[in-house]
C-alpha positions as CSV (number, residue, x, y, z in Angstrom):
1,X,-18.5,-1.4,6.0
2,X,-17.0,1.0,3.7
3,X,-15.8,0.4,0.2
4,X,-12.3,2.1,1.1
5,X,-11.8,-0.3,3.8
6,X,-12.5,-3.2,1.4
7,X,-9.9,-1.7,-1.2
8,X,-7.5,-1.6,1.7
9,X,-7.7,-5.0,2.6
10,X,-7.6,-6.3,-0.8
11,X,-4.6,-4.2,-1.4
12,X,-2.6,-5.3,1.7
13,X,-3.5,-8.9,1.1
14,X,-2.5,-8.7,-2.6
15,X,-5.9,-9.7,-3.9
16,X,-7.6,-8.3,-6.7
17,X,-11.4,-7.3,-7.0
18,X,-13.5,-10.2,-7.9
19,X,-16.9,-9.9,-9.9
20,X,-19.9,-11.4,-8.4
21,X,-21.5,-11.4,-11.9
22,X,-18.6,-13.4,-13.4
23,X,-18.9,-15.8,-10.5
24,X,-22.6,-16.4,-11.4
25,X,-21.6,-16.8,-15.1
26,X,-18.9,-19.3,-14.1
27,X,-21.4,-21.3,-12.1
28,X,-24.1,-21.4,-14.8
29,X,-21.8,-22.2,-17.6
30,X,-20.0,-25.0,-15.5
31,X,-23.7,-26.4,-14.9
32,X,-24.5,-26.4,-18.3
33,X,-21.4,-28.0,-19.5
34,X,-21.7,-30.5,-16.8
35,X,-25.1,-31.3,-18.0
36,X,-24.1,-31.6,-21.5
37,X,-21.5,-33.9,-20.5
38,X,-24.0,-36.1,-19.1
39,X,-26.2,-35.8,-22.0
40,X,-23.7,-36.8,-24.4
41,X,-21.7,-39.5,-22.2
42,X,-24.7,-41.5,-20.7
43,X,-26.3,-42.7,-24.1
44,X,-23.0,-43.5,-25.5
45,X,-21.9,-45.7,-22.6
46,X,-24.7,-48.3,-23.6
47,X,-23.1,-48.4,-27.2
48,X,-20.4,-51.1,-28.2
49,X,-16.9,-49.9,-26.9
50,X,-15.7,-49.6,-30.4
51,X,-18.4,-47.1,-31.5
52,X,-19.1,-45.2,-28.2
53,X,-15.9,-44.6,-26.5
54,X,-15.2,-41.3,-28.1
55,X,-18.4,-39.8,-27.1
56,X,-17.8,-41.4,-23.4
57,X,-14.8,-39.6,-23.4
58,X,-15.9,-36.2,-24.5
59,X,-18.9,-36.5,-21.8
60,X,-16.6,-37.3,-19.3
61,X,-14.3,-34.3,-20.1
62,X,-17.2,-31.8,-20.5
63,X,-18.5,-33.3,-17.0
64,X,-15.2,-33.0,-15.2
65,X,-14.4,-29.3,-16.7
66,X,-17.9,-28.0,-16.0
67,X,-17.8,-29.4,-12.6
68,X,-14.5,-27.4,-12.2
69,X,-15.9,-24.4,-13.6
70,X,-19.0,-24.4,-11.2
71,X,-16.5,-25.1,-8.3
72,X,-14.4,-22.1,-9.5
73,X,-17.5,-19.8,-9.5
74,X,-18.5,-21.2,-6.1
75,X,-15.1,-20.5,-4.7
76,X,-15.2,-16.6,-5.9
77,X,-18.2,-16.1,-3.9
78,X,-16.6,-17.7,-0.9
79,X,-13.6,-15.3,-1.4
80,X,-15.9,-12.4,-1.7
81,X,-17.9,-13.2,1.4
82,X,-14.7,-14.0,3.4
83,X,-13.1,-10.6,2.6
84,X,-16.3,-8.7,3.5
85,X,-16.4,-10.5,6.7
86,X,-12.5,-9.7,7.3
87,X,-13.3,-6.1,6.5
88,X,-16.1,-6.0,9.0
89,X,-13.8,-7.6,11.4
90,X,-11.2,-4.8,11.0
91,X,-13.7,-2.0,11.4
92,X,-14.9,-3.4,14.5
93,X,-11.2,-3.7,15.8
94,X,-10.5,-0.1,14.8
95,X,-13.3,1.4,16.4
96,X,-12.6,-0.5,19.6
97,X,-15.9,-1.9,20.2
98,X,-15.7,-4.3,23.1
99,X,-19.5,-4.8,23.7
100,X,-20.4,-8.5,24.0
101,X,-22.2,-10.2,21.2
102,X,-25.8,-11.0,21.7
103,X,-26.6,-14.8,22.4
104,X,-26.5,-17.3,25.0
105,X,-24.5,-16.9,27.9
106,X,-21.8,-19.5,28.8
107,X,-21.3,-21.1,32.4
108,X,-18.2,-18.5,33.0
109,X,-20.6,-15.4,32.2
110,X,-23.4,-17.0,34.4
111,X,-21.0,-17.3,37.4
112,X,-19.6,-13.8,36.8
113,X,-23.2,-12.1,37.1
114,X,-24.2,-13.9,40.1
115,X,-26.2,-16.7,38.5
116,X,-28.5,-14.4,36.8
117,X,-28.7,-14.9,33.0
118,X,-28.4,-11.1,31.7
């Protein structure tokens, strides 16, 4: 799969290039923020409500925002993988490759070959 093909697919779909390094940074920062939210919020939850609610709220906010950031990084990885698969599919279609994929035969293929599994 060629990088110009990836660039062409990105351009036609209106996507911009995503950085895999930034996606990993998003995941790590999100996990750190979620962990910090648990670290802050859980001990504060055992305090009386008058004293502990600001820390519980801050911990919950950190946990939710950290989880969102982690999911955004994961989504970036999924988009990158999906785009690479799409470019591979476009490349195969352009080449006109009609060769069957390796794998188990379906019952229709078995009947077509006279019962012998190829």
